[in-house]
Backbone as a ProteinNet text record, in pm:
[ID]
protein_1_A
[PRIMARY]
MSFAESYLAETAAIARQLDASGVERLATELAAVRDGGGRLFVLGVGGSAAHASHAACDFRKLCHFEAYAPTDNVAEVTARTNDDGWEDVFASWLQGSRLDARDAVLVFSVGGGDEERGVSANLVRAVDHARRVGAKVFGVVGRDGGYVARTANVSVLVPTVNEERVTAHTEGMCAVVWHLLVSHPALQAQTPKWESLR
[TERTIARY]
-276.2	-331.1	-393.4	-513.7	-580.1	-516.2	-547.1	-493.7	-541.4	-668.3	-722.9	-649.6	-626.8	-554.5	-412.5	-347.8	-211.1	-205.6	-296.8	-299.5	-322.8	-418.4	-448.1	-331.7	-262.9	-145.1	-34.8	-16.8	81.2	42.7	-86.3	-134.7	-107.9	-134.9	-109.8	39	124.3	269	315.3	260.6	296.5	253.2	131.6	80.9	168.4	214	301.3	436.3	485.7	617.7	613.2	495.4	484.2	541.2	613.2	678.9	577.1	523.7	421.6	475.6	602.4	658.9	666.8	691.7	691.3	553.5	451.4	313.8	278.9	323.5	300.9	367.5	491.3	560.7	483.6	432.7	355.5	229.9	159.4	39.6	73.7	182.1	224.5	260.7	335.4	377.6	257.5	165	45.3	-38	-52.6	-128.1	-62.4	70	141.6	117.2	113.7	85.3	-55.8	-152.4	-290.9	-306.3	-252.3	-267.7	-194.3	-96.2	-24.6	-89.5	-208.6	-280.5	-239.3	-162.3	-117.5	-221.2	-201.1	-288.4	-216.3	-294.9	-240.1	-277.4	-176.6	-197.3	-159.1	-255.8	-235.6	-217.7	-103.9	-68.4	-58.3	-103.6	-89.2	-129.4	-80.7	-118.2	-178.6	-263.2	-329.2	-418.5	-407.8	-486.9	-458.9	-336.5	-300.6	-368.4	-408.5	-486.3	-623.8	-682.8	-812.1	-796.8	-687.3	-659.5	-643.7	-574.6	-553.3	-686.8	-778.1	-910.4	-984.5	-986	-1054.3	-988.7	-856	-784.9	-809.4	-806.5	-832	-970.2	-1068.7	-1203.6	-1201.1	-1134.7	-1131.1	-1056.9	-944	-871.4	-955.7	-1029.9	-1115.4	-1229.5	-1302	-1424.6	-1396.9	-1304.2	-1282.4	-1177.2	-1083.4	-972.2	-976	-1074.4	-1085.7	-955.2	-898.7	-771.5	-804.5	-757	-779	-692.6	-756.5	-683.6	-737	-647.1	-681.9	-608.1	-673.8	-610.1	-616.8	-503.4	-504.9	-577.6	-571.2	-634.3	-786.9	-844.1	-990.2	-1042.8	-958	-1000.6	-944	-1019.9	-970.2	-947.3	-1028.6	-1010.3	-875.1	-842.1	-714.3	-596.5	-606.9	-497	-469.9	-574.8	-552.2	-504.8	-552	-502.6	-354.9	-316.1	-175.2	-88.7	-141.1	-67.4	-45.6	-150.9	-143.6	-44.4	-48.5	31.4	171.5	183.8	311	381	309	364.5	330.5	320.1	282.2	383.5	511	614.5	598.9	543.1	531.5	389.8	298.2	157.6	134.2	194.2	170.9	250.7	373.6	455	387.4	336.2	270.1	139.6	69.1	-54.1	-22.3	83.2	121.8	167	236.3	279.9	158.5	59.2	-63.5	-144.5	-124.9	-193.9	-115.8	-3.3	81.8	126.6	168.6	224.7	335.1	333.2	439.2	483.3	566.8	632.8	536.9	416.4	319.7	252	258.2	182.3	259.1	188.9	251.7	199.4	284.1	249.5	258.3	153.5	151.3	142.3	241.9	249.9	216.7	124.9	97.3	157.7	246	310.6	362.9	346.6	397.2	549.6	615.3	762	829.7	755.9	814.4	880	876	929.3	1077	1111.9	1250.6	1259.8	1299.8	1300.3	1400.2	1513.3	1614.3	1561.2	1478.2	1421.7	1284.7	1241.7	1115.9	992.3	998.9	884.8	836.2	712.4	650.4	735.1	786.9	864.9	780.4	648.5	559.8	561.9	574.5	583.3	718.6	824.2	958.9	963.3	912.4	916.6	827.4	715.8	629.8	701.3	769.7	846.8	957.8	1026.4	1131.4	1075.3	958.5	898.1	862.2	803.8	766.7	889.2	997.6	1119.7	1177.1	1168.1	1219.1	1147.3	1016	939.7	932.5	992.8	998.2	878.4	791.6	677.4	726	651.8	683.6	646.9	721.8	693.6	678.7	566.1	538.2	505.4	525.6	495.3	451.4	367.8	337.4	371.6	479.5	537.5	577.7	591.1	632.5	772.1	808.3	942.1	1048.4	1148.4	1249.6	1213.1	1095.7	1048.4	1088.7	1186.6	1226.6	1263.6	1239	1276.8	1202.8	1076	996.3	1059.5	1091.4	1148.5	1282.6	1361.4	1493.7	1484.9	1377.4	1371.5	1263.1	1173.4	1060.4	1102.3	1024	1041.8	1007.6	897.9	859.1	801.2	847.3	796.7	768.6	652.6	616.4	634.5	719.4	749.6	665.9	591.5	513.7	608.1	636.1	730.7	683.7	778.5	749.2	763.5	656	663.7	648.9	601.5	587	602	709.5	739	628.6	549.5	442.4	320.9	313.9	196.1	234.2	343.2	388.8	283	229.6	132.1	6.2	-49.6	-173.7	-155.8	-48.5	-28.1	5.8	85.6	119.9	-5.3	-84.5	-205.2	-306.1	-317.3	-408.2	-364.2	-234.6	-183.7	-186.3	-173.9	-185.4	-320.2	-425.7	-559.3	-566.4	-500.4	-496.9	-427.8	-314.6	-237.5	-315.2	-375.8	-445.7	-570.6	-637.7	-751.9	-704.7	-587.2	-529.5	-505.6	-449.1	-418.1	-542.8	-648	-768.1	-846.4	-808.3	-867.6	-780.5	-660.2	-562.3	-608.3	-596.2	-640.2	-570.8	-450.1	-380.3	-444.8	-519.6	-575.7	-728.1	-792.9	-938.2	-1008.5	-1091.8	-1165	-1314.8	-1357.9	-1500.7	-1517.3	-1616.7	-1645	-1714.6	-1672.8	-1743.4	-1890.9	-1974.3	-2119.7	-2159.8	-2112	-2156.6	-2112.6	-1994.6	-1948	-2028.5	-2087.5	-2163.9	-2304.9	-2349.6	-2483.5	-2478.5	-2560	-2561.8	-2689.9
1841.7	1740.3	1811.3	1772.1	1832.5	1781.7	1850.6	1805.7	1663.9	1636.9	1503.1	1396.6	1425.7	1329.4	1308	1416.7	1407.7	1326.3	1353.8	1282.7	1133.3	1100.8	959.6	891	962.4	905.4	876.6	967.3	943.8	822	810.5	696.3	565.3	563.4	442.7	409.1	511.6	488.8	429.1	479.8	426.1	280.5	250.7	113.1	18	63.5	-21.5	-46.2	53.2	41.2	-27.4	-44.4	-105.5	-247	-283.1	-413.3	-522.2	-587.9	-691.1	-807.3	-841.5	-952.7	-915.4	-787.4	-742.1	-750.8	-717.5	-728.5	-875.8	-963.2	-1108	-1157.7	-1113.4	-1151.5	-1101.7	-979.3	-922.5	-1004.9	-1044.9	-1127.7	-1260.5	-1323.9	-1452.4	-1437.8	-1332.2	-1309.8	-1278.4	-1196.5	-1164.6	-1290	-1374	-1498	-1588.1	-1592	-1674.1	-1622.4	-1491	-1434.3	-1473.1	-1451.3	-1485.4	-1634.3	-1717.5	-1862.4	-1915.2	-1837.9	-1874.5	-1819.1	-1761.2	-1708.8	-1568.8	-1500.2	-1365.3	-1260.1	-1143.7	-1028.5	-927.8	-838.7	-735.4	-598.4	-513.2	-376.1	-282.7	-206.5	-120.4	23.2	82.6	215.7	316.3	437.9	547.9	677	787.9	919.2	1002.1	1099.1	1181.3	1095.8	1115.3	1035	886.6	853	711.4	650	732.9	681.5	637.1	715.2	676.3	547.8	537.7	414.1	295.7	318.6	211.6	159.2	249.2	209.9	125	171.7	100.4	-36.1	-37.1	-163.1	-263.4	-217.3	-308.4	-371.1	-290.6	-343.2	-451.6	-423.5	-519.2	-647.5	-634.4	-754.6	-839.4	-775.2	-849.7	-919.2	-841.1	-892.1	-988.9	-952.5	-1032.2	-1141.2	-1121.2	-1216.2	-1293.1	-1263.2	-1327.7	-1316.7	-1196.7	-1164.4	-1075	-1108.2	-1021.2	-896.8	-786.1	-665.4	-543.2	-450.6	-329.8	-209.7	-93.5	34.2	118	143.3	217.4	351.2	417	548.1	540.6	421.3	408.7	446.9	434.7	466.9	604.2	708.4	844.8	877.1	820.3	846.1	793.1	670	612.8	684.1	713.6	781.1	917.6	992.2	1125	1115.5	1015.7	997.7	960.5	870.4	830.7	946.8	1025.5	1142.4	1240.1	1262.6	1354.4	1305.3	1175.7	1121.6	1078.1	1020.8	962.2	1044.9	1134.9	1211.8	1150.5	1236.6	1191.5	1092.5	1110.9	1023.5	878.4	858.3	722.2	666.1	738.9	699.1	557.6	522.3	390.2	282.1	312.5	214	175.7	275.1	243	168.2	201.1	129.4	-17.3	-41.3	-178.8	-254.4	-184.7	-245.7	-287.3	-198.1	-228.4	-340.2	-361.4	-470.1	-600.9	-599.6	-718.1	-775	-682.6	-724	-825.4	-935.5	-1035.2	-1091	-1191.1	-1242.8	-1308.2	-1341.8	-1398.4	-1291	-1165.6	-1056.1	-982.9	-887.2	-803.7	-660.6	-569.8	-428.6	-393.3	-330.3	-284.2	-132.3	-66.7	80.1	136.2	232.4	311.7	449.5	494.9	624.2	681.5	812.4	877.5	872.2	889.2	892	784	708.6	598.7	635.7	763.8	807.5	839.7	941.7	984.5	1058.5	987.5	1047.1	1162.4	1150.7	1256.6	1389.2	1383.4	1505.3	1538.8	1458.4	1485.5	1458.1	1360.8	1326.1	1185.4	1176.7	1048.1	966.1	1033.1	963.2	857.9	879.6	781	647.9	653.1	530.1	462.9	542.8	488.9	414.5	475.2	411.1	288.3	290.1	171.5	56.1	87	-15.2	-69.9	17	-28.1	-121.8	-87.4	-174.3	-310.3	-307.5	-433.3	-521	-462	-539	-595.2	-516.9	-564.3	-689.7	-697	-813.5	-925.1	-903.1	-1007	-1011.3	-908.8	-903.7	-869.6	-912.7	-877.8	-731.8	-667.1	-529.1	-522.8	-466.7	-451.3	-305.3	-262.5	-124.4	-106.4	-5.2	47.7	195.6	235	367.4	433.2	567	642.4	699.3	789.4	850.7	741	748	641	534.8	547.4	449	477.6	566.1	606.2	490.4	510.9	414.1	281.9	291.2	168.3	78.8	135	54.1	-7.6	66.4	15.4	-96.8	-103.3	-197.9	-304.7	-291.4	-384.3	-520.9	-621.5	-754.1	-750.8	-682.8	-660.4	-519.9	-445.7	-310.4	-290.3	-236.4	-204.7	-54.6	-16.9	123.5	175.5	283.3	348.4	443.9	418.3	502.2	647.5	739.4	880.6	913	964.4	1005.7	1156.9	1221.6	1367	1417.1	1489.7	1538.5	1627.4	1688.6	1777.1	1701.2	1572.1	1494.3	1363.8	1367.5	1247	1198.2	1288.3	1248.4	1191.1	1262.7	1216.3	1079.5	1062.7	934.5	821.9	850.9	745.4	699.3	794.1	755.1	685.7	731.1	665	522.4	504.3	371	278.4	335.5	256	184.8	257.6	197.1	85.2	105.5	1.4	-123.4	-104.6	-219.5	-295.7	-226.5	-305.3	-372	-308.5	-376.2	-497.6	-488	-605.1	-715.8	-678.4	-778.1	-849	-773	-837.1	-913.1	-895.2	-972.5	-1091.6	-1096.4	-1198.5	-1336.9	-1439.8	-1574	-1628.3	-1580.4	-1625.7	-1569.7	-1461	-1393.3	-1392.4	-1372.8	-1355.3	-1483.6	-1469.7	-1584.7	-1572.3	-1455.2	-1429.3	-1338.4	-1368.6	-1286.1	-1157.6	-1042.4	-918	-926.2	-847.2	-854.9	-837.6	-730.6	-706.1	-816.1	-873.2	-983.2	-1110.7	-1122	-1243.9	-1240	-1121.7	-1109.1	-1145.2	-1235.3	-1278.8	-1234.5
-2877.9	-2788.8	-2667.8	-2630.7	-2515.2	-2386.7	-2275.1	-2146.6	-2116.3	-2141.6	-2114.3	-2195.7	-2323	-2407.8	-2357.3	-2317.5	-2266.8	-2138.2	-2045.1	-1916.6	-1939	-2025.3	-2051.8	-2122.9	-2209.3	-2275.8	-2174.2	-2077.5	-1971.1	-1887.8	-1856.8	-1778.2	-1851.7	-1981.6	-2061.4	-2064.2	-2074.4	-2075.2	-1942.7	-1832.8	-1700.9	-1690.3	-1733	-1725.7	-1805.8	-1922.9	-2004.9	-1938.3	-1862.4	-1799.2	-1662.7	-1607	-1474.1	-1476.9	-1372.1	-1363	-1328.6	-1432.5	-1412.1	-1328.9	-1347.1	-1269.4	-1121.5	-1091.1	-952	-890.6	-968.4	-919.1	-895.5	-984.4	-965.8	-836.9	-811.9	-687.9	-565.9	-575.1	-465.3	-440.1	-544.3	-528.2	-460.8	-504.5	-447.3	-299.9	-267.3	-127.8	-38.5	-87.4	-8.8	16.3	-85.5	-68.9	35.4	37.3	136	277.1	294.4	426.7	469.7	382.3	415.7	445.9	358.6	374.9	497.1	545.7	667.6	793.9	780.4	896.6	937.6	852	884.4	850.9	907.7	883.7	795.3	734.3	647.5	702.7	721.5	768	653.8	606.1	489.3	537.6	502.8	552.3	438.9	467.6	373.6	441.4	388.8	440.9	327.5	363.7	262.9	174.7	43.3	-49.6	-35.4	1.6	19.5	141.5	238.4	351.9	304.2	213.3	156.3	75	-0.6	-74.6	21.8	133.7	231.3	283.3	310.6	359.2	255.9	132.6	25.1	0.8	-1	-25.1	87.3	212.7	324.7	311.1	271.9	247.6	140.4	27.4	-82.6	-45.4	25.1	67	162	251.1	344.4	270.5	190	128.2	14	-73.2	-193.9	-177.9	-84.6	-70.1	61.7	146.2	277.7	356.1	352.4	416.8	536.2	653.5	769.1	748.5	714.1	675.6	749.6	778.4	853	795.4	802.1	771.4	898.9	963.4	1090.2	1082.6	967.2	954.2	950.7	946.4	954.2	1092.3	1194.2	1330.9	1367.8	1333.7	1352.6	1499.7	1588.4	1731.2	1778.8	1738.2	1781	1716.5	1587.8	1519.2	1580.7	1611.2	1669.2	1813.4	1888.8	2025.6	2024.6	1935.2	1926.6	1876.4	1782.5	1734.9	1850.1	1927.6	2040.8	2147.3	2176.5	2286.4	2244.5	2123.9	2079.8	1972.8	1908.4	1798.1	1664.1	1562.8	1428.9	1371.8	1402.6	1345.9	1391.9	1512.4	1567.5	1562.6	1497.6	1503.7	1449	1336.7	1278.7	1350.9	1389.1	1461.4	1592.8	1665.8	1793	1768.8	1659.9	1624.6	1594.4	1518.3	1485.7	1610.1	1698.3	1823.9	1906.5	1915.4	1988.6	1925.3	1797.9	1726.7	1730.8	1802.3	1818.1	1683.2	1595	1466.1	1491.1	1414.1	1431.6	1296.7	1300.7	1180.8	1081.1	1123.9	1028.7	944.2	990.8	932	822.5	758.7	655.5	664.7	621.3	609.4	461.3	410.1	271.8	273.8	216.4	218.1	80.2	78.1	-41.4	-16.7	-105.2	-83.8	-214.9	-231.2	-352.2	-356.2	-240.9	-241.2	-160.4	-81.1	-5.3	125.7	161.3	290.4	288.3	366.1	380	513.4	618.6	752	762.7	696.1	703.2	650.4	547.6	489.7	550.3	648.3	717.2	634.6	545.9	461.9	497.4	541.7	575.6	672.4	775.8	878.1	948.1	954	1016.6	940.9	809.5	731.2	751.1	757	779.8	912.6	1017.5	1149.6	1157	1085.1	1079.7	1009.6	900.7	828.8	918.3	989.9	1081.4	1187.4	1242.5	1343.6	1282.2	1163.5	1097.1	1074.5	1029.1	1004.7	1135	1242.8	1373.2	1420.2	1395.1	1443	1339.2	1221.7	1118.6	1026.2	1031.2	939.6	798.9	699.5	560.9	537.2	450.1	412.1	260.3	216.7	74.7	46.4	-76.9	-110.2	-253.8	-273.6	-406.1	-394.8	-460.2	-437.9	-569.6	-564	-680.6	-663.9	-754.7	-761.4	-764.3	-673.7	-669.9	-567.7	-505	-407.8	-265.6	-245.8	-111.9	-21.1	108	210.1	192.3	155.7	139.1	32.9	-82.1	-190.4	-151.6	-72.7	-33	70	145.6	257.7	245.2	149.6	138.1	85.5	121	63	-85.6	-118.7	-258	-266.4	-365.7	-386.8	-534.5	-565.1	-702.8	-720	-813.5	-838.2	-954.6	-929.2	-1035.2	-1108.7	-1236.5	-1310.3	-1321.4	-1322.4	-1342.8	-1490.9	-1550.3	-1691.4	-1704.7	-1597.8	-1599.3	-1456.2	-1429.5	-1294.1	-1237	-1322.4	-1275.8	-1225.8	-1254.6	-1214.9	-1143.6	-1068.6	-997.4	-898.8	-817.9	-715.9	-779.8	-876.3	-939.6	-1004.2	-1078.8	-1147.6	-1049.8	-947	-850.4	-776.9	-729.4	-655.8	-747.2	-871.5	-964.5	-995	-1017	-1049.8	-928.2	-809.7	-687	-684.2	-719.9	-722.7	-826.9	-940.1	-1043.2	-988.4	-921.2	-870.7	-764.9	-665.6	-563.5	-619.6	-718.2	-779.7	-860.1	-921.9	-987.9	-885.2	-770.4	-667.1	-615.6	-584.8	-528.7	-635.2	-764.3	-873.7	-913.4	-858.6	-897.3	-849.3	-933.4	-893.8	-768.2	-740.1	-619.2	-493	-507.2	-389.8	-385.2	-498.6	-495.9	-452	-349.5	-295.4	-319.2	-362.5	-381.2	-501.4	-583.8	-701.1	-659.2	-713.7	-681.1	-724.2	-659.3	-679.8	-827	-892.7	-1029.2	-1123.7	-1100.8	-1186	-1161.4	-1042.9	-1010.8	-1068.6	-1113.2	-1171	-1319.6	-1359.3	-1499.9	-1566.1
[MASK]
++++++++++++++++++++++++++++++++++++++++++++++++++++++++++++++++++++++++++++++++++++++++++++++++++++++++++++++++++++++++++++++++++++++++++++++++++++++++++++++++++++++++++++++++++++++++++++++++++++++

């Protein structure tokens, strides 16, 4: 079997094992936040920051959801990192955005954060802030889901089928899940351009 065949077979296995009922719950909960006038803050670091940006765009355009990715504003993120520290960058951003109980935080992360081991402490502190103010917390995470999976209202766990490709498969499947969400009838409010062309 070639590497490409092996990688695609792993991807198919992950897709088959993904908890569809968890994704359905996530779609329902996100729709309730939007329909209740809440905002969505999408968080991620590294490749997941790029996913957060793309997802925020899709939620805004296709779902008419007021959505933001803090990492889209590099000036603010670097100023907050400089002044508040990297660990508090997202929590302070959410505080400045007046996150409240109507809102939600959606975290994309390969491991879900582990402050004790010094991994994605910024996501852990953002989740803690969201929980303190009563905002919903959602996640699409890999490995065992880490802190996000343990504390989220709804978390979708991307199964591990090959320890050597956890990051690649988690980030790839994250894109599949958010595209599923913005296509879901509970959320989609506008047809994408190419689908609207007949």
